[in-house]
C-alpha positions as CSV (number, residue, x, y, z in Angstrom):
1,M,-77.8,187.1,-1.9
2,I,-77.6,189.9,0.6
3,A,-74.5,188.6,2.3
4,D,-72.7,188.5,-1.0
5,R,-73.7,192.1,-1.9
6,F,-72.4,193.3,1.6
7,A,-69.2,191.5,1.0
8,D,-68.7,192.9,-2.5
9,Y,-69.4,196.4,-1.2
10,T,-67.1,196.0,1.8
11,R,-64.3,195.0,-0.6
12,S,-64.9,197.8,-3.1
13,L,-65.3,200.6,-0.7
14,S,-62.1,202.8,-0.4
15,Y,-61.0,206.0,1.1
16,T,-60.6,207.6,-2.3
17,R,-64.4,206.9,-3.1
18,L,-65.4,208.8,0.1
19,P,-66.6,212.4,-0.5
20,T,-64.8,215.0,1.5
21,A,-68.0,215.7,3.5
22,A,-68.3,212.1,4.5
23,V,-64.7,211.9,5.7
24,H,-65.3,215.0,7.8
25,E,-68.3,213.7,9.4
26,V,-66.5,210.5,10.4
27,K,-64.0,212.7,12.2
28,R,-66.7,214.6,13.9
29,R,-68.4,211.4,15.0
30,I,-65.2,210.0,16.5
31,L,-64.7,213.2,18.5
32,D,-68.2,213.3,19.7
33,S,-68.2,209.6,20.6
34,M,-64.9,209.9,22.4
35,G,-66.4,212.7,24.5
36,C,-69.4,210.6,25.4
37,A,-67.0,207.9,26.5
38,F,-65.0,210.1,28.8
39,G,-68.3,211.5,30.2
40,A,-69.4,207.9,31.1
41,W,-66.1,206.9,32.6
42,N,-67.3,206.3,36.3
43,A,-70.8,204.9,35.4
44,P,-71.6,201.5,37.0
45,P,-72.1,199.4,34.0
46,C,-69.0,200.9,32.3
47,R,-67.0,200.1,35.4
48,I,-68.2,196.5,35.4
49,A,-67.4,196.1,31.7
50,R,-63.9,197.6,32.1
51,R,-63.3,195.4,35.2
52,L,-64.1,192.2,33.4
53,A,-61.9,193.2,30.3
54,Q,-59.0,194.0,32.7
55,S,-59.1,190.4,33.9
56,V,-57.6,189.4,30.5
57,N,-54.2,190.6,29.5
58,V,-53.1,190.4,25.9
59,A,-49.8,192.1,25.0
60,N,-50.7,192.8,21.4
61,G,-54.4,193.3,22.0
62,A,-56.7,196.2,22.0
63,T,-56.5,199.0,24.6
64,L,-59.2,199.8,27.1
65,W,-59.7,203.6,26.5
66,G,-58.4,205.7,29.4
67,T,-55.9,203.0,30.5
68,K,-52.8,201.3,29.3
69,H,-54.4,197.9,29.6
70,K,-54.6,195.8,26.5
71,T,-57.1,192.9,26.3
72,L,-58.9,190.8,23.8
73,P,-60.3,192.9,21.0
74,D,-63.9,191.7,21.6
75,L,-63.7,192.5,25.3
76,A,-62.3,195.9,24.4
77,A,-65.2,196.5,22.0
78,F,-67.7,195.6,24.7
79,A,-66.1,197.8,27.4
80,N,-65.2,200.8,25.2
81,G,-68.6,200.5,23.4
82,S,-70.4,200.7,26.8
83,L,-68.7,204.0,27.5
84,V,-69.7,205.4,24.1
85,R,-73.4,204.5,24.7
86,Y,-74.0,204.9,28.5
87,L,-75.0,208.6,28.4
88,D,-77.2,208.1,25.3
89,F,-75.4,211.1,24.2
90,N,-73.8,209.8,21.0
91,D,-75.2,210.2,17.5
92,T,-78.5,208.9,16.1
93,Y,-80.2,207.7,13.0
94,L,-84.0,207.5,12.9
95,S,-86.0,205.6,10.4
96,K,-88.2,202.5,10.2
97,E,-85.8,201.3,13.0
98,P,-83.7,203.7,15.1
99,A,-80.0,203.3,15.8
100,H,-76.9,205.0,17.1
101,P,-74.4,204.2,14.3
102,S,-71.4,205.4,16.3
103,D,-71.9,202.4,18.5
104,N,-69.8,200.7,16.0
105,L,-66.7,202.9,16.7
106,A,-65.4,200.7,19.5
107,A,-65.2,197.5,17.5
108,V,-63.6,199.3,14.6
109,L,-60.9,200.8,16.7
110,A,-60.4,197.5,18.6
111,A,-59.9,195.6,15.3
112,G,-57.9,198.5,13.7
113,E,-55.5,198.6,16.7
114,T,-54.7,194.9,16.6
115,A,-54.3,195.1,12.8
116,H,-52.1,198.2,13.0
117,A,-54.7,200.0,10.6
118,S,-54.1,203.5,9.3
119,G,-56.3,206.4,10.0
120,K,-57.7,206.2,6.5
121,Q,-58.6,202.5,6.9
122,V,-60.4,203.4,10.1
123,I,-62.3,206.1,8.3
124,E,-63.2,203.6,5.6
125,A,-64.4,201.1,8.0
126,L,-66.5,203.6,9.9
127,A,-68.1,205.0,6.8
128,L,-69.0,201.4,6.0
129,A,-70.5,200.8,9.3
130,Y,-72.7,203.8,9.1
131,E,-73.8,202.7,5.6
132,V,-74.8,199.1,6.6
133,Q,-76.4,200.2,9.9
134,C,-78.5,203.0,8.3
135,R,-79.5,201.0,5.2
136,L,-80.7,198.2,7.4
137,C,-82.8,200.6,9.5
138,D,-84.4,202.0,6.3
139,A,-85.2,198.6,5.0
140,A,-87.2,197.1,7.9
141,A,-88.5,197.9,11.4
142,L,-87.6,195.4,14.1
143,R,-89.3,197.1,17.1
144,P,-92.9,196.0,16.1
145,R,-91.6,192.3,15.9
146,G,-90.3,192.4,19.5
147,W,-86.6,192.6,18.5
148,D,-84.2,195.4,19.6
149,H,-82.5,197.8,17.1
150,V,-79.1,196.5,18.2
151,T,-80.0,193.2,16.2
152,Y,-78.7,195.0,13.1
153,G,-75.4,195.9,14.9
154,P,-73.6,192.5,14.5
155,F,-73.9,193.0,10.7
156,S,-72.5,196.4,10.6
157,S,-69.7,195.8,13.1
158,A,-68.7,192.5,11.5
159,L,-68.4,194.1,8.0
160,A,-66.6,197.0,9.4
161,S,-64.3,194.8,11.3
162,A,-63.8,192.6,8.2
163,K,-62.9,195.9,6.3
164,V,-60.2,196.9,8.8
165,L,-58.9,193.4,9.2
166,N,-58.7,193.1,5.5
167,L,-60.6,189.9,5.3
168,S,-61.0,188.2,1.8
169,R,-64.5,188.3,0.1
170,A,-65.1,184.7,1.1
171,Q,-64.2,185.4,4.7
172,T,-66.3,188.5,4.7
173,V,-69.4,186.5,3.6
174,Q,-68.8,184.1,6.4
175,A,-68.4,187.0,8.9
176,V,-71.9,188.1,7.9
177,N,-73.3,184.6,8.3
178,L,-71.8,184.2,11.7
179,A,-72.9,187.6,12.9
180,G,-76.5,187.0,11.9
181,V,-77.1,183.5,13.2
182,A,-76.7,183.9,17.0
183,N,-77.1,187.6,17.9
184,V,-80.8,188.6,17.9
185,A,-81.6,190.7,20.8
186,L,-85.0,191.2,22.6
187,R,-86.8,194.6,22.7
188,Q,-87.4,194.1,26.4
189,T,-84.1,196.0,27.0
190,R,-86.1,199.3,26.2
191,V,-89.4,198.5,27.8
192,G,-90.5,199.7,31.3
193,D,-88.0,200.6,34.0
194,L,-84.7,200.5,32.1
195,S,-81.6,198.7,33.5
196,M,-77.8,199.0,33.0
197,W,-78.0,196.6,30.0
198,K,-79.4,199.5,28.0
199,A,-75.8,200.9,27.9
200,C,-74.4,197.5,27.0
201,A,-76.7,196.0,24.5
202,F,-75.2,197.5,21.4
203,S,-71.6,197.1,22.6
204,N,-72.5,193.4,23.1
205,A,-73.8,193.2,19.5
206,T,-70.6,194.8,18.1
207,R,-68.4,192.6,20.3
208,N,-70.3,189.7,18.7
209,G,-69.8,191.2,15.3
210,L,-66.1,191.7,15.7
211,F,-65.8,188.1,17.1
212,A,-67.7,186.9,14.0
213,A,-65.1,188.6,11.8
214,M,-62.3,187.2,13.9
215,L,-63.7,183.7,13.5
216,A,-64.1,184.1,9.8
217,Q,-60.5,185.2,9.5
218,Q,-59.5,181.9,11.0
219,G,-61.6,179.9,8.6
220,M,-64.9,179.4,10.5
221,T,-68.0,179.2,8.3
222,G,-71.5,180.1,9.2
223,P,-75.1,179.0,7.9
224,S,-76.1,180.4,4.5
225,P,-78.0,182.0,3.1
226,I,-78.4,183.9,6.5
227,F,-80.9,186.4,5.3
228,E,-82.9,184.5,2.6
229,G,-82.8,180.9,4.1
230,E,-85.8,178.9,5.1
231,K,-85.2,179.7,8.8
232,G,-83.1,182.8,8.0
233,F,-83.1,186.4,9.2
234,M,-85.8,187.7,6.9
235,K,-88.2,184.8,7.6
236,L,-87.9,184.9,11.4
237,V,-86.6,188.3,12.4
238,S,-86.9,191.3,10.0
239,G,-89.3,190.4,7.2
240,P,-88.3,191.3,3.6
241,L,-85.2,193.5,3.2
242,D,-85.0,195.6,0.0
243,L,-81.6,197.5,0.2
244,P,-81.0,200.3,-2.3
245,L,-77.7,201.4,-3.8
246,F,-75.0,202.0,-1.2
247,G,-72.9,205.1,-0.9
248,G,-70.6,205.6,-4.0
249,E,-72.6,203.1,-6.1
250,K,-73.8,204.8,-9.2
251,G,-74.1,208.2,-7.3
252,G,-75.6,206.8,-4.2
253,H,-75.0,209.2,-1.2
254,F,-73.3,208.2,2.0
255,M,-75.6,207.6,5.1
256,I,-73.4,209.2,7.6
257,L,-74.4,212.5,6.1
258,D,-78.1,211.8,7.2
259,T,-77.3,211.0,10.9
260,Y,-77.6,213.4,13.8
261,I,-75.3,214.6,16.6
262,K,-77.0,215.2,20.0
263,H,-77.0,218.6,21.7
264,Y,-78.8,217.3,24.9
265,P,-78.1,214.0,26.8
266,V,-81.7,212.6,26.1
267,E,-83.1,210.1,23.8
268,Y,-83.2,211.8,20.3
269,H,-87.1,212.1,20.2
270,A,-86.8,214.3,23.2
271,Q,-84.4,216.7,21.7
272,T,-87.0,218.9,20.1
273,A,-89.1,218.6,23.4
274,V,-86.2,220.0,25.5
275,A,-85.5,222.8,22.9
276,S,-89.2,223.7,23.0
277,A,-89.4,223.6,26.8
278,L,-86.4,225.9,27.1
279,V,-88.0,228.6,24.9
280,V,-91.4,228.3,26.7
281,R,-89.5,228.6,30.2
282,E,-87.8,231.9,28.9
283,E,-91.1,233.4,27.7
284,L,-92.9,232.4,31.0
285,I,-90.3,234.0,33.2
286,K,-90.2,237.1,31.0
287,A,-93.9,237.4,31.3
288,E,-94.7,236.3,34.8
289,G,-91.3,236.1,36.7
290,R,-89.3,233.3,37.9
291,Q,-91.7,232.5,40.7
292,S,-94.2,231.5,38.0
293,L,-92.4,228.2,37.5
294,A,-94.1,227.0,40.7
295,S,-97.5,228.0,39.4
296,I,-97.5,225.8,36.3
297,T,-100.8,223.9,36.2
298,E,-100.5,221.8,33.1
299,V,-97.9,220.8,30.6
300,E,-98.8,219.2,27.3
301,I,-96.3,217.6,25.0
302,G,-97.6,217.2,21.5
303,S,-95.7,214.6,19.5
304,Y,-95.8,211.7,16.9
305,D,-96.5,208.0,17.4
306,V,-93.0,206.6,17.3
307,A,-91.6,209.2,19.9
308,I,-94.7,208.6,22.2
309,E,-94.2,204.7,21.9
310,I,-90.6,205.0,23.0
311,I,-90.5,207.8,25.6
312,G,-94.1,208.9,26.4
313,R,-96.2,205.9,27.0
314,D,-95.0,203.6,29.8
315,P,-96.1,204.6,33.4
316,E,-92.5,204.5,34.5
317,K,-91.8,207.5,32.3
318,W,-93.7,209.5,35.0
319,H,-91.9,207.8,37.8
320,P,-88.3,207.2,36.6
321,R,-86.0,205.6,39.3
322,T,-83.0,205.4,37.1
323,R,-81.0,207.6,34.7
324,E,-81.7,205.0,31.9
325,T,-85.4,205.6,32.4
326,A,-85.2,209.3,32.9
327,D,-83.3,210.1,29.8
328,H,-86.0,208.2,27.9
329,S,-88.8,210.1,29.4
330,F,-90.7,212.9,27.7
331,P,-92.1,214.1,31.1
332,Y,-88.8,214.0,32.9
333,A,-86.9,215.7,30.1
334,V,-89.4,218.5,29.7
335,A,-90.0,218.9,33.4
336,V,-86.3,219.2,34.2
337,A,-85.8,221.8,31.3
338,L,-88.7,223.9,32.6
339,L,-87.4,223.9,36.2
340,D,-83.6,224.2,35.6
341,G,-83.3,226.1,32.3
342,T,-80.8,223.4,31.0
343,V,-80.5,219.7,30.6
344,M,-77.1,218.4,31.3
345,L,-75.5,215.2,32.8
346,Q,-76.1,216.4,36.3
347,S,-79.8,216.6,35.5
348,F,-80.1,212.7,35.8
349,G,-78.3,212.3,39.2
350,P,-79.9,210.7,42.2
351,K,-80.6,214.0,43.9
352,R,-82.4,215.4,40.9
353,L,-84.3,212.2,40.3
354,N,-85.8,212.3,43.8
355,D,-86.6,216.0,43.8
356,A,-90.0,216.6,45.1
357,A,-90.8,219.6,42.9
358,L,-89.6,217.9,39.7
359,Q,-91.6,214.7,40.7
360,A,-94.8,217.0,41.2
361,L,-94.3,218.8,37.9
362,M,-94.0,215.5,35.9
363,Q,-97.5,214.5,37.2
364,K,-99.0,217.6,35.4
365,V,-97.5,216.4,32.1
366,R,-99.7,215.1,29.4
367,V,-98.3,213.5,26.2
368,V,-100.7,213.9,23.1
369,E,-100.3,212.5,19.7
370,Q,-100.8,215.3,17.2
371,E,-102.8,214.5,14.1
372,E,-101.0,217.1,12.1
373,F,-97.6,215.5,12.8
374,K,-98.5,212.2,11.0
375,G,-96.0,211.5,8.2
376,W,-93.4,214.1,9.4
377,Y,-91.2,211.5,11.0
378,P,-88.2,210.6,10.2
379,Q,-87.7,213.6,8.0
380,A,-88.5,215.9,11.0
381,M,-89.1,215.4,14.7
382,P,-91.8,217.9,15.6
383,T,-92.6,218.5,19.3
384,R,-94.9,221.1,20.7
385,V,-94.7,222.0,24.3
386,S,-97.6,224.0,25.9
387,V,-97.5,225.2,29.5
388,R,-100.5,226.7,31.4
389,T,-100.1,228.7,34.5
390,A,-102.3,229.6,37.5
391,M,-102.9,233.1,35.9
392,G,-104.6,231.3,33.0
393,K,-102.0,232.1,30.4
394,E,-100.6,229.6,27.9
395,Y,-97.1,229.5,26.4
396,V,-96.4,227.4,23.4
397,K,-93.4,226.6,21.3
398,Q,-92.9,224.0,18.5
399,V,-89.4,222.8,17.3
400,D,-89.2,220.5,14.2
401,F,-85.3,220.1,13.8
402,P,-83.1,220.0,16.9
403,L,-79.6,221.4,16.9
404,G,-77.4,218.6,15.5
405,H,-79.9,217.5,12.9
406,P,-78.6,217.6,9.3
407,R,-81.1,220.5,8.7
408,N,-79.7,222.3,11.8
409,P,-76.1,221.0,12.3
410,M,-73.8,221.7,15.1
411,S,-70.6,223.5,14.0
412,D,-67.2,221.9,14.4
413,R,-66.5,224.3,17.2
414,E,-69.7,223.1,19.1
415,V,-68.6,219.5,18.5
416,E,-65.2,220.4,19.9
417,E,-66.8,222.2,23.0
418,K,-69.0,219.0,23.7
419,F,-65.9,216.9,23.6
420,R,-64.1,219.3,26.1
421,T,-67.1,219.5,28.4
422,L,-67.5,215.8,28.6
423,A,-63.8,215.0,28.9
424,A,-63.0,217.9,31.3
425,G,-63.0,215.6,34.4
426,K,-60.7,213.1,32.8
427,L,-58.3,214.9,30.5
428,D,-56.5,218.2,31.1
429,R,-57.2,221.0,28.6
430,A,-53.8,220.4,26.7
431,Q,-54.4,216.7,26.5
432,A,-58.0,217.2,25.1
433,G,-56.5,219.6,22.7
434,K,-54.1,217.0,21.4
435,V,-56.9,214.4,20.9
436,I,-58.9,216.9,19.0
437,D,-55.9,217.9,16.7
438,L,-55.1,214.2,16.0
439,V,-58.8,213.3,15.2
440,W,-59.0,216.2,12.6
441,K,-55.8,214.8,11.1
442,L,-56.8,211.2,11.3
443,D,-56.2,210.5,7.6
444,R,-52.6,211.2,8.1
445,L,-52.1,208.7,11.0
446,K,-50.2,205.5,9.9
447,D,-51.3,203.4,12.9
448,I,-54.4,204.0,14.8
449,G,-52.7,202.7,17.9
450,S,-51.0,206.0,18.1
451,L,-54.2,207.5,19.3
452,M,-54.5,205.2,22.4
453,P,-51.8,206.9,24.7
454,L,-53.6,210.3,24.2
455,L,-56.8,208.8,25.8
456,K,-55.1,207.9,29.0
457,V,-57.3,209.3,31.9
458,T,-55.1,211.8,33.9
459,R,-57.8,212.9,36.3
460,R,-60.3,211.0,38.4
461,G,-62.9,213.7,38.8
């Protein structure tokens, strides 16, 4: 049974079995995710989630990042997880089903804080979460069946929480059963005009995964077999799941090494589009001058089927009214890159969304599936941007591996700078430096709770 196999792997995985490279990537993902969280501090859905969590006080609970307030672990996982995800700037894994594996972080830290887990235990649990999340994404696509990718989240977060809470094997099996039976999410979250819930869907999944682990710890049982049963997960949700060897099993590699850090705050399929557009812009200005940006007559984005389905098909992608829709829009991401020469958090503010020149350029964008790109994804994410001007000239650039991809990784310094940039309005430079230093030394930390005071927001900008 799959639940038994998950439980056995969860119990067997240890820090000593993790390769140095995997441990280092866990630290990089914590730093990257924390930066994303501070960057989203004032976002409306994050304020709502934090306000709700602050209505419950638990003396020995889990900290709401940026505050001194402690609440129920599952509420902390929801509020903190919304912070990590809101900007859609946290890391990514693309396969049959896409995912943002760092979405599991908030649940792991909430469970770890209440259990007084060490830094090494947190590293174990996060490596486990990545392993489960990514292996499930490799096994079966949920999107064609109408389910959202966050449906795999309750399993990964329940197992990671079980690990950090030190559940028995029997309790871990029940955590999987409980996580799977009641937490299937609709794909409508990511269709059409996107809402605040996009930022919260996975944090809700991990909240439920952590809650399942807490219930199992108290002796609650769930329906079994959850995957193979007559009305189980494989029959009704995913279809058949064939899971290969996990990381550390007979030489199996660890999946965190195959995941990607984002360089631009857009949906991952748009990373290569932005990179291509920025090169095209530079060549255009060099050849025809800056004024030529106003003379663009046509923009073609050549991509592959999965990317087009997600960010280049719906009519709303050409008329985004919210940040959530804009950062999931091929036309918007490319148009703003061409006009501004950069894509940053401010690129998605209300003023920019309503800019007439940007709106006009988006209407000149065509998204075209490229026959020669078939079969490239997910090993590569090729995008070709072609721009034609009133002078009749065409400028073309194709990028296959964006910065942050395992084939084109960001350096540690670049990850640190991303954290500093996102946290700049909330932490002073000295405080940010202390967080960075502690994360790099996480495996020496005896109690993960020691990290929380360093996350206290000291600025309100």
